[in-house]
C-alpha positions as CSV (number, residue, x, y, z in Angstrom):
1,M,100.5,-79.3,126.7
2,R,102.5,-78.8,123.6
3,V,106.2,-78.6,124.5
4,L,108.8,-77.4,121.8
5,I,112.4,-78.5,122.6
6,T,115.3,-76.8,120.9
7,G,118.6,-78.7,120.8
8,A,116.5,-81.8,121.3
9,F,119.0,-84.3,119.8
10,G,121.8,-83.9,122.3
11,Q,122.2,-86.1,125.3
12,L,119.9,-84.2,127.6
13,G,117.4,-83.7,124.7
14,F,117.1,-87.5,124.3
15,A,116.7,-88.0,128.1
16,L,114.1,-85.2,128.3
17,Y,112.1,-86.6,125.4
18,D,112.1,-90.1,127.1
19,A,110.8,-88.5,130.4
20,L,108.1,-86.4,128.9
21,S,106.9,-89.0,126.4
22,K,105.9,-91.2,129.3
23,N,103.2,-88.5,130.2
24,D,100.2,-88.4,128.0
25,Q,99.6,-84.8,128.9
26,Y,102.6,-83.6,126.8
27,E,102.8,-83.3,123.0
28,I,106.5,-83.0,122.3
29,L,108.0,-81.1,119.3
30,R,111.6,-81.9,118.9
31,T,113.9,-79.5,117.0
32,G,117.5,-79.4,116.2
33,R,120.1,-78.0,113.7
34,S,120.1,-81.5,112.1
35,I,117.8,-84.5,112.6
36,P,119.7,-87.8,113.3
37,Y,118.9,-90.7,111.1
38,G,115.9,-92.6,112.3
39,Q,114.6,-89.7,114.4
40,E,111.6,-87.4,113.8
41,G,111.8,-83.7,114.3
42,I,111.9,-80.2,112.8
43,A,115.2,-78.8,111.5
44,L,115.7,-75.5,113.3
45,D,118.7,-73.3,113.9
46,I,117.9,-70.7,116.6
47,Q,120.3,-68.3,114.9
48,N,117.8,-68.0,112.0
49,Q,115.2,-65.7,113.6
50,V,112.9,-65.6,110.6
51,Y,112.5,-69.4,110.4
52,L,112.3,-69.7,114.1
53,K,109.3,-67.3,114.1
54,E,107.7,-69.4,111.4
55,V,108.2,-72.6,113.4
56,V,106.7,-71.1,116.5
57,H,103.8,-69.5,114.6
58,S,103.0,-72.8,112.8
59,T,103.4,-75.2,115.8
60,R,102.0,-72.9,118.6
61,P,103.7,-74.4,121.6
62,D,102.6,-73.8,125.1
63,I,106.2,-73.9,126.4
64,I,109.6,-73.9,125.0
65,I,112.6,-75.6,126.6
66,N,115.9,-74.3,125.2
67,L,118.6,-76.8,125.2
68,A,120.2,-75.4,122.0
69,A,123.7,-74.0,122.8
70,M,127.4,-73.9,121.9
71,T,128.8,-75.9,124.7
72,N,132.3,-76.6,123.6
73,V,134.2,-74.4,126.0
74,D,137.4,-74.1,124.2
75,A,135.6,-73.5,120.9
76,C,133.7,-70.7,122.5
77,E,137.0,-69.1,123.6
78,R,138.4,-69.4,120.1
79,N,135.4,-68.0,118.4
80,P,133.6,-65.6,120.8
81,E,131.4,-64.1,118.1
82,L,129.9,-67.4,117.2
83,A,129.4,-68.3,120.8
84,G,127.5,-65.0,121.2
85,E,125.5,-65.6,118.1
86,I,124.3,-68.9,119.4
87,N,124.2,-68.6,123.1
88,V,123.0,-65.0,123.4
89,A,121.4,-63.9,120.2
90,G,119.8,-67.3,119.7
91,L,118.1,-67.0,123.1
92,Q,117.0,-63.4,122.3
93,H,115.4,-64.8,119.1
94,I,113.4,-67.2,121.1
95,C,112.3,-64.5,123.4
96,D,111.3,-62.3,120.4
97,S,109.4,-65.0,118.7
98,F,107.5,-66.5,121.6
99,S,105.2,-65.0,124.3
100,G,104.8,-68.0,126.4
101,K,107.0,-69.6,129.2
102,I,110.6,-70.5,128.4
103,I,112.8,-72.9,130.3
104,H,116.5,-72.3,129.6
105,L,119.5,-74.6,130.5
106,S,122.5,-72.8,132.0
107,T,125.6,-73.8,133.7
108,D,127.9,-73.5,136.8
109,Y,130.4,-71.8,134.4
110,V,128.7,-68.5,135.3
111,F,130.8,-68.7,138.6
112,N,134.6,-68.4,138.8
113,G,135.1,-71.6,140.6
114,K,137.0,-70.3,143.6
115,C,134.6,-71.1,146.4
116,G,132.0,-73.6,145.2
117,P,129.7,-75.3,145.4
118,Y,127.4,-72.4,144.7
119,T,123.9,-71.4,145.7
120,E,121.4,-69.4,143.5
121,E,122.2,-66.3,145.6
122,D,126.0,-66.5,145.1
123,Q,127.7,-63.7,143.1
124,V,128.2,-64.7,139.5
125,C,131.7,-64.2,137.9
126,P,132.3,-66.1,134.7
127,I,136.0,-66.5,133.6
128,S,135.4,-67.9,130.1
129,T,133.6,-66.8,127.0
130,Y,131.2,-69.8,127.4
131,G,130.3,-68.7,130.9
132,K,129.9,-65.1,130.0
133,T,127.5,-65.9,127.0
134,K,125.4,-68.2,129.2
135,L,125.2,-65.5,131.9
136,A,124.1,-63.0,129.3
137,S,121.5,-65.4,128.1
138,E,120.2,-65.9,131.6
139,R,119.7,-62.1,132.0
140,I,118.0,-61.8,128.7
141,L,115.5,-64.5,129.6
142,L,114.5,-63.1,133.0
143,D,114.5,-59.6,131.8
144,N,112.1,-60.7,129.1
145,D,109.7,-62.3,131.5
146,V,110.1,-63.0,135.3
147,N,108.0,-66.1,134.9
148,N,110.7,-67.7,132.7
149,L,112.9,-70.3,134.3
150,V,116.7,-70.8,134.3
151,I,118.0,-74.2,135.4
152,R,121.8,-74.3,136.0
153,G,123.4,-77.7,135.7
154,N,127.0,-79.1,135.6
155,V,128.9,-82.1,134.1
156,L,125.8,-83.7,132.5
157,Y,126.6,-87.2,131.5
158,D,124.8,-90.2,129.9
159,N,125.6,-93.3,127.8
160,S,123.5,-92.2,124.9
161,P,124.9,-93.3,121.5
162,H,123.8,-90.0,120.1
163,T,126.4,-87.7,121.6
164,K,130.1,-87.2,121.8
165,A,129.9,-84.8,124.7
166,S,129.4,-87.3,127.5
167,F,132.2,-87.7,130.0
168,L,130.9,-91.1,130.7
169,N,131.0,-92.2,127.1
170,W,134.5,-90.8,126.7
171,V,135.8,-92.8,129.7
172,L,134.1,-96.0,128.7
173,S,135.1,-95.9,125.1
174,S,138.7,-95.1,126.0
175,L,139.0,-97.8,128.7
176,K,137.4,-100.4,126.4
177,G,140.0,-99.6,123.8
178,N,142.7,-100.1,126.3
179,Q,143.7,-96.4,125.9
180,E,145.3,-94.5,128.7
181,I,143.6,-91.2,129.5
182,N,144.5,-88.1,131.6
183,V,141.8,-86.8,133.9
184,V,141.9,-83.6,135.9
185,E,142.0,-84.1,139.7
186,D,141.5,-80.4,140.6
187,Q,138.1,-79.7,139.0
188,I,135.3,-80.4,141.5
189,N,131.7,-80.5,140.6
190,N,128.6,-82.6,141.2
191,P,128.2,-84.6,138.0
192,T,124.5,-85.1,137.0
193,W,122.9,-87.9,135.1
194,T,120.7,-86.5,132.2
195,R,117.8,-88.6,133.4
196,S,118.0,-86.8,136.8
197,M,118.0,-83.4,135.1
198,A,115.2,-84.5,132.8
199,D,113.1,-85.5,135.8
200,I,113.8,-82.0,137.3
201,I,112.7,-80.2,134.2
202,E,109.4,-82.1,134.1
203,L,108.8,-81.3,137.8
204,S,109.6,-77.7,137.1
205,I,106.9,-77.6,134.4
206,T,104.4,-79.3,136.6
207,N,105.1,-76.9,139.5
208,D,105.4,-73.8,137.3
209,L,108.7,-72.8,138.7
210,S,110.3,-69.5,137.7
211,G,113.5,-67.5,138.3
212,I,116.9,-69.3,138.7
213,I,117.3,-72.8,140.3
214,H,120.3,-75.2,140.6
215,W,120.2,-78.9,140.1
216,G,123.0,-81.4,140.5
217,D,123.3,-84.9,141.8
218,A,124.5,-85.6,145.4
219,D,128.1,-86.3,145.1
220,H,130.6,-83.4,144.9
221,I,133.7,-85.0,143.4
222,N,136.8,-84.3,141.4
223,R,136.7,-85.5,137.8
224,Y,139.5,-88.1,138.3
225,D,137.7,-89.8,141.1
226,F,134.5,-89.8,139.0
227,A,136.4,-91.5,136.2
228,I,137.7,-94.1,138.7
229,K,134.1,-94.8,139.9
230,I,133.0,-95.3,136.3
231,A,135.8,-97.8,135.6
232,E,135.1,-99.7,138.7
233,K,131.4,-99.8,138.1
234,F,131.9,-101.2,134.6
235,S,134.7,-103.6,135.5
236,L,137.3,-101.7,133.5
237,D,141.0,-101.1,134.1
238,A,141.2,-98.0,136.3
239,S,144.9,-98.0,136.1
240,L,144.6,-96.5,132.7
241,I,143.3,-93.4,134.2
242,K,146.0,-90.9,135.1
243,P,145.5,-87.8,137.3
244,I,146.5,-84.4,135.8
245,L,146.2,-80.8,136.8
246,T,144.0,-78.6,134.7
247,E,146.9,-76.1,134.1
248,D,148.9,-79.0,132.5
249,L,146.3,-79.6,129.8
250,K,147.0,-76.1,128.3
251,Q,143.4,-75.7,127.3
252,T,142.3,-72.6,125.5
253,A,139.6,-71.5,127.9
254,P,140.1,-71.2,131.7
255,R,138.0,-73.6,133.9
256,P,136.3,-73.0,137.3
257,L,138.0,-75.4,139.6
258,Q,136.2,-75.5,143.0
259,S,132.7,-75.4,141.5
260,G,129.4,-77.4,141.5
261,L,125.9,-76.5,142.5
262,V,124.0,-76.5,145.9
263,T,120.6,-77.9,145.4
264,T,119.0,-77.1,148.7
265,K,116.5,-74.7,147.4
266,L,115.1,-77.1,144.8
267,V,115.1,-80.0,147.3
268,K,112.9,-78.0,149.6
269,I,110.6,-76.8,146.9
270,L,110.0,-80.1,145.2
271,D,110.7,-82.5,148.1
272,V,113.2,-84.4,146.0
273,V,116.4,-86.2,146.9
274,P,119.5,-85.9,144.5
275,P,120.7,-89.3,143.5
276,S,124.2,-90.5,144.1
277,I,126.7,-91.3,141.4
278,N,126.6,-95.0,142.4
279,D,122.9,-95.2,142.1
280,C,123.0,-93.5,138.7
281,L,125.7,-95.8,137.4
282,D,124.0,-98.8,138.7
283,E,120.8,-97.9,136.8
284,I,122.9,-97.1,133.7
285,T,124.5,-100.6,133.8
286,Q,121.1,-102.1,133.7
287,L,120.0,-100.2,130.6
């Protein structure tokens, strides 16, 4: 099976490549806006519909996994047109260029964060530009073909050297540099290791899942307590981590506070068990 991955050089992209490359049935085509030094892939910007069609036509994938997105929440709020061009129009370009199955990564930011964690059946109500564009992309994907799949995730983290977006990397680099950091104590999610999400994506391919599914790891926890766990697991100074309220950060975009994702549906379908933060961090420390 030939799998084309867009946005393949972010933290989830690397984890997904590692997971799929262990299985001989997959031929993996990695694409991204730029190709990191030492990596192999196809330069591809999903905003460029003409070139996207050429890449799809020449490579003839059996499935496309779309990880390409503008994920900086505040940047999306400051530049909603660009967020729409990437997160909405970019996904539309993929749908217009490819007639096979598409798996698309979305987010818990499609909810307002007033009464999470959320199931797939809960009412969506995004409060930020980022959330609104991701919800629009979900609807485009499923309107295009009901056999497509949306996987919603939240607070993906890894220790990959190839990304600046990982909460884990930020906490580790700050504490190793003896830098005091403020971490919100009123945002609750279930942080998810990229390897956990990558495994779920592979199982979703194998089981030909469609529609909307939620995946997150086992622990629903606020961001401050998550940071404390990281510090303790890596034997770093947890006293450098200071709790703060989201409103005190004066961020451009509003954040859903009581959020996170319920994974009961997927647990039953795939007979899987979400890993705990402790288990994930234990494995990461051994890498």
